[in-house]
ROZA-640951 format. One line per 5 residues: number of its first residue (from 1); for each residue x, y, z of N, C-alpha, C. Coordinates in steps of 0.05 Angstrom, whole numbers, plus 32768, in hexadecimal, padded with zeros to 4 digits. Layout:
REM ROZA-640951
NUM> X,Y,Z,X,Y,Z,X,Y,Z | ...;
END
This chain:
REM ROZA-640951
1> 8050,7EC4,8078,805A,7ECE,805F,8068,7EE9,8064 | 807E,7EED,8057,808E,7F05,805B,8083,7F1C,804A | 8087,7F35,8054,807D,7F4C,8046,8088,7F4E,802A | 80A2,7F48,8027,80AE,7F4A,800C,80A2,7F36,7FF9 | 809A,7F1E,8003,808D,7F0B,7FF1,8071,7F14,7FE9;
6> 8063,7F21,7FFC,8049,7F2B,7FF7,804B,7F42,7FE3 | 805F,7F53,7FE6,8063,7F69,7FD3,8069,7F5F,7FB7 | 8079,7F4A,7FB5,807F,7F3E,7F9B,8066,7F34,7F8E | 8054,7F27,7F9E,803B,7F1D,7F93,802A,7F34,7F89 | 802A,7F4A,7F98,801A,7F62,7F90,8025,7F6D,7F76;
11> 803F,7F6F,7F73,804B,7F79,7F5A,8044,7F66,7F43 | 8045,7F4C,7F48,803E,7F39,7F33,8021,7F3D,7F2A | 800F,7F42,7F3D,7FF3,7F47,7F37,7FF0,7F61,7F26 | 7FFE,7F76,7F2E,7FFD,7F8F,7F1F,8006,7F8B,7F02 | 801B,7F7B,7EFF,8026,7F76,7EE4,8013,7F66,7ED4;
16> 8006,7F52,7EE0,7FF2,7F42,7ED1,7FDA,7F53,7EC9 | 7FD1,7F64,7EDA,7FBA,7F76,7ED4,7FC2,7F88,7EBD | 7FDB,7F93,7EBE,7FE5,7FA4,7EA9,7FE5,7F96,7E8E | 7FEE,7F7D,7E8E,7FEF,7F6E,7E75,7FD3,7F69,7E6A | 7FC1,7F61,7E7C,7FA5,7F5D,7E74,7F98,7F76,7E69;
21> 7F9D,7F8C,7E77,7F91,7FA6,7E6E,7F9B,7FAE,7E53 | 7FB6,7FAD,7E50,7FC1,7FB6,7E36,7FB8,7FA4,7E1F | 7FB8,7F8A,7E23,7FAF,7F78,7E0E,7F92,7F7C,7E07 | 7F81,7F7C,7E1C,7F64,7F80,7E17,7F5E,7F9B,7E0C | 7F6D,7FAF,7E15,7F68,7FCB,7E0D,7F6D,7FCE,7DEF;
26> 7F83,7FC4,7DE6,7F89,7FC7,7DC9,7F75,7FB9,7DB8 | 7F6C,7FA2,7DC1,7F57,7F93,7DB1,7F3D,7FA1,7DB1 | 7F35,7FAD,7DC8,7F1B,7FBA,7DCB,7F1A,7FD5,7DBE | 7F2F,7FE5,7DC1,7F2E,8001,7DBB,7F41,800A,7DA5 | 7F52,7FF9,7D9B,7F64,7FFF,7D85,7F75,8018,7D89;
31> 7F6E,802D,7D7B,7F7E,8046,7D7A,7F7D,8056,7D94 | 7F6B,8051,7DA6,7F68,8061,7DBE,7F79,8056,7DD5 | 7F84,8069,7DE4,7F93,8060,7DFC,7F81,8063,7E15 | 7F8B,805A,7E2B,7F7A,8059,7E44,7F71,8075,7E4C | 7F83,8089,7E4A,7F7B,80A4,7E52,7F65,80AF,7E3F;
36> 7F67,80A8,7E26,7F52,80B1,7E13,7F37,80A4,7E19 | 7F38,808A,7E20,7F20,807C,7E27,7F14,8088,7E40 | 7F24,808D,7E54,7F1A,8098,7E6D,7F10,80B5,7E6A | 7F1C,80C3,7E57,7F11,80DE,7E50,7EF6,80DC,7E43 | 7EF3,80C9,7E31,7ED8,80C4,7E25,7EC4,80BC,7E3A;
41> 7ECD,80AB,7E4D,7EBC,80A3,7E63,7EB3,80BB,7E74 | 7EC6,80CC,7E7A,7EC0,80E4,7E8B,7EAD,80F6,7E7C | 7EB2,80FB,7E63,7EA0,810D,7E53,7E84,8100,7E51 | 7E83,80E6,7E4E,7E69,80D9,7E4D,7E59,80DB,7E67 | 7E67,80DD,7E7D,7E59,80DE,7E97,7E54,80FA,7EA2;
46> 7E61,810E,7E96,7E60,8129,7EA1,7E58,813D,7E8C | 7E45,814F,7E93,7E3B,8162,7E80,7E4F,8179,7E7C | 7E59,8185,7E91,7E6D,819B,7E8E,7E88,818F,7E93 | 7E96,818A,7E7E,7EAF,817B,7E80,7EC5,8189,7E70 | 7ED2,819C,7E7C,7EE7,81AB,7E6E,7F02,819D,7E74;
51> 7F17,81A8,7E68,7F32,819C,7E6B,7F3B,819B,7E88 | 7F34,81AF,7E98,7F3B,81AF,7EB4,7F2F,8198,7EC3 | 7F15,8193,7EBE,7F07,817D,7ECC,7F12,8162,7EC2 | 7F18,8160,7EA9,7F24,8147,7E9E,7F3F,8142,7EAA | 7F4F,8157,7EAD,7F6A,8154,7EB9,7F68,814A,7ED6;
56> 7F55,8155,7EE5,7F51,814C,7F01,7F49,812F,7F02 | 7F36,8128,7EF0,7F2C,810C,7EF0,7F42,80F8,7EE9 | 7F53,80FF,7ED5,7F68,80ED,7ECD,7F82,80F0,7EDD | 7F82,8104,7EEE,7F99,810A,7EFF,7FB2,8110,7EEE | 7FAE,8121,7EDA,7FC3,812A,7EC8,7FC3,8149,7EC6;
61> 7FD6,8154,7EB9,7FD7,8171,7EB6,7FC1,817A,7EA3 | 7FBA,8194,7EA5,7FA6,819E,7E92,7FB0,819D,7E75 | 7FCA,81A2,7E72,7FD6,819F,7E57,7FD4,8183,7E4C | 7FD7,816F,7E5E,7FD4,8153,7E56,7FB7,814E,7E4D | 7FA4,8158,7E5D,7F88,8155,7E56,7F81,8162,7E3B;
66> 7F8D,817A,7E37,7F88,8188,7E1E,7F92,8178,7E06 | 7FA9,816B,7E09,7FB4,815A,7DF3,7FA1,8143,7DED | 7F97,8136,7E02,7F85,811F,7DFE,7F6B,8129,7DF0 | 7F61,813F,7DF9,7F49,814B,7DED,7F4D,8151,7DCF | 7F64,815C,7DC9,7F6B,8163,7DAD,7F6B,8149,7D9C;
71> 7F77,8134,7DA6,7F78,811B,7D98,7F5C,8110,7D93 | 7F4B,8111,7DA8,7F30,8107,7DA6,7F1F,8118,7D93 | 7F24,8131,7D92,7F17,8143,7D7E,7F1F,813B,7D62 | 7F3A,8137,7D5E,7F44,812F,7D43,7F3A,8114,7D3A | 7F36,8102,7D4E,7F2D,80E7,7D47,7F0E,80E5,7D46;
76> 7F01,80FC,7D4A,7EE4,80FF,7D49,7ED5,80EE,7D5E | 7EE0,80ED,7D76,7ED2,80E0,7D8C,7EC3,80F4,7D9D | 7ECB,810D,7D9C,7EBE,8122,7DAC,7EBA,813B,7D9B | 7EA8,814C,7DA4,7EA3,8167,7D98,7EA7,817B,7DAE | 7EB0,8193,7DA6,7EB5,81A9,7DB8,7E9E,81BD,7DB7;
81> 7E97,81C8,7DCD,7E83,81DE,7DCE,7E89,81F1,7DE5 | 7E7D,8208,7DE4,7E7F,821B,7DFA,7E63,8224,7E01 | 7E61,8230,7E19,7E47,8239,7E22,7E46,8258,7E20 | 7E2E,8263,7E1B,7E2C,8280,7E17,7E39,8291,7E2D | 7E37,8288,7E46,7E41,8297,7E5D,7E60,8299,7E5D;
86> 7E6D,8286,7E50,7E8A,8285,7E50,7E94,8278,7E36 | 7E96,8288,7E22,7E9D,827D,7E07,7EBB,8274,7E07 | 7ECB,827D,7E1A,7EE7,8276,7E1A,7EEB,8259,7E23 | 7EDB,8250,7E36,7EDD,8235,7E41,7ED1,8221,7E2E | 7EE0,820B,7E29,7ED7,81F6,7E16,7ECD,81DE,7E25;
91> 7EB7,81D3,7E1D,7EAC,81BA,7E28,7EA9,81A6,7E11 | 7EA2,818D,7E18,7EA3,8178,7E04,7E8A,8166,7E06 | 7E82,815D,7DEF,7E6D,8148,7DEC,7E79,8131,7DDC | 7E6D,811A,7DDF,7E75,8103,7DCF,7E68,8103,7DB4 | 7E76,80FB,7DA0,7E6B,80F6,7D85,7E5E,80DA,7D86;
96> 7E53,80D1,7D70,7E48,80B6,7D6E,7E5E,80A2,7D74 | 7E75,80A6,7D68,7E8C,8093,7D6D,7E94,8094,7D8A | 7E95,80AB,7D96,7E9C,80AE,7DB2,7E87,80A1,7DC4 | 7E6E,80A4,7DBD,7E58,8097,7DCC,7E5B,8079,7DCB | 7E62,806E,7DB3,7E65,8051,7DB0,7E7C,8047,7DC2;
101> 7E92,8056,7DC3,7EA9,804E,7DD4,7EA0,8050,7DF2 | 7E92,8065,7DF9,7E89,8069,7E14,7E77,8051,7E1D | 7E64,8049,7E0C,7E53,8033,7E13,7E62,8019,7E15 | 7E75,8015,7E02,7E86,7FFD,7E03,7E96,7FFC,7E1D | 7EA1,8013,7E25,7EB1,8014,7E3D,7EA0,800E,7E56;
106> 7E88,8019,7E57,7E76,8013,7E6E,7E6F,7FF5,7E6E | 7E69,7FE9,7E57,7E63,7FCD,7E55,7E7A,7FBC,7E5E | 7E92,7FC3,7E55,7EAA,7FB4,7E5C,7EAF,7FB5,7E7A | 7EAC,7FCC,7E87,7EAF,7FCF,7EA4,7E9B,7FBE,7EB2 | 7E82,7FBF,7EA9,7E6D,7FAF,7EB7,7E73,7F91,7EB4;
111> 7E7A,7F88,7E9D,7E81,7F6C,7E99,7E99,7F63,7EAA | 7EAD,7F74,7EAB,7EC5,7F6E,7EBB,7EBE,7F6C,7ED8 | 7EAD,7F7F,7EE1,7EA5,7F7F,7EFE,7E96,7F66,7F04 | 7E83,7F5E,7EF3,7E73,7F46,7EF8,7E84,7F2D,7EF8 | 7E96,7F2C,7EE5,7EA8,7F15,7EE1,7EBD,7F13,7EF7;
116> 7ECA,7F29,7EFC,7EE2,7F28,7F0E,7EDB,7F2B,7F2C | 7EC4,7F36,7F32,7EBD,7F39,7F4E,7EB7,7F1F,7F5B | 7EB2,7F0A,7F4B,7EAC,7EEF,7F56,7EC4,7EE4,7F66 | 7EDC,7EEE,7F61,7EF3,7EE5,7F70,7EEF,7EE8,7F8E | 7EE0,7EFC,7F96,7EDC,7F02,7FB2,7EC8,7EEE,7FBF;
121> 7EBB,7EDE,7FAF,7EA9,7EC9,7FBA,7EB8,7EB5,7FCB | 7ED2,7EB3,7FC6,7EE3,7E9F,7FD4,7EE9,7EA7,7FF1 | 7EE1,7EC0,7FF9,7EE8,7ECA,8013,7ECF,7ECE,8025 | 7ED2,7EC9,803F,7EBC,7ECF,8051,7EBD,7EED,8059 | 7EAA,7EF6,8068,7EA7,7F12,806E,7EC0,7F1D,807C;
126> 7ECB,7F0F,808F,7EE3,7F19,809E,7EFB,7F1C,808B | 7EFE,7F09,8079,7F14,7F0A,8066,7F10,7F22,8053 | 7EF7,7F26,804B,7EF1,7F3D,8039,7EF7,7F57,8047 | 7EF2,7F59,8061,7EF8,7F71,8070,7F16,7F76,8070 | 7F26,7F61,8073,7F44,7F64,8073,7F4D,7F6D,8057;
131> 7F41,7F60,8043,7F48,7F68,8027,7F41,7F85,8022 | 7F29,7F8D,802A,7F20,7FA8,8027,7F33,7FBC,8035 | 7F3B,7FB5,804D,7F4E,7FC6,805C,7F68,7FC9,804D | 7F72,7FB3,8042,7F8A,7FB4,8032,7F86,7FC6,8019 | 7F70,7FC2,800B,7F6A,7FD3,7FF4,7F6A,7FF1,7FFB;
136> 7F5E,7FF8,8011,7F5C,8014,8019,7F78,801F,8020 | 7F88,800F,802E,7FA3,8018,8035,7FB4,801B,801B | 7FB2,8008,8009,7FC0,8009,7FF0,7FB8,8021,7FDF | 7F9D,8025,7FDD,7F93,803C,7FCE,7F9D,8056,7FD9 | 7F9C,8059,7FF3,7FA6,8072,8000,7FC4,8076,7FFA;
141> 7FD3,8060,7FFD,7FF0,8061,7FF8,7FF6,8069,7FDB | 7FE8,805E,7FC8,7FEC,8064,7FAC,7FE3,8080,7FA5 | 7FCD,808A,7FB1,7FC4,80A5,7FAC,7FD9,80B9,7FB6 | 7FE5,80B4,7FCD,7FFA,80C5,7FD8,8011,80C6,7FC5 | 8019,80B0,7FBA,8030,80AF,7FA8,802A,80BE,7F8E;
146> 8011,80BB,7F84,8009,80C8,7F6C,8009,80E7,7F70 | 8000,80EF,7F87,7FFF,810C,7F8E,801B,8117,7F8E | 802E,8108,7F97,804A,8111,7F99,8058,8112,7F7D | 804C,8105,7F69,8057,8105,7F4E,8053,8121,7F42 | 803F,812F,7F4A,8039,8149,7F3E,804C,815E,7F46;
END
């Protein structure tokens, strides 16, 4: 198989995943976008979660993280607080609505992992090692490209 054919297959897979994610996302989360969901997820998992930490986690600018936080505050998914040692720095907690989304997101990830990881049952250990090597090379390549976007 030629590299260009393999690349085309990979692009086709990315496009199918994108379609599935967008379709499922809108049905599951309605008004929330993927960055808002992942911000809720980050806040749910981390006690001290300011805009700087959120921006690092989402790999976006601090200004971008601030905009997401502002929307989530307006939509009543999160609450803002500060600590006595540093009243200037703002941190966030989930509201009841935010907690519901956080739990739903965790449940959806777990179900997807259980359902979709079965695809690897079709491969023996050596094939899985090759696939894992490919994933690691691809991940490194994509991370480098994302870093250069900034």
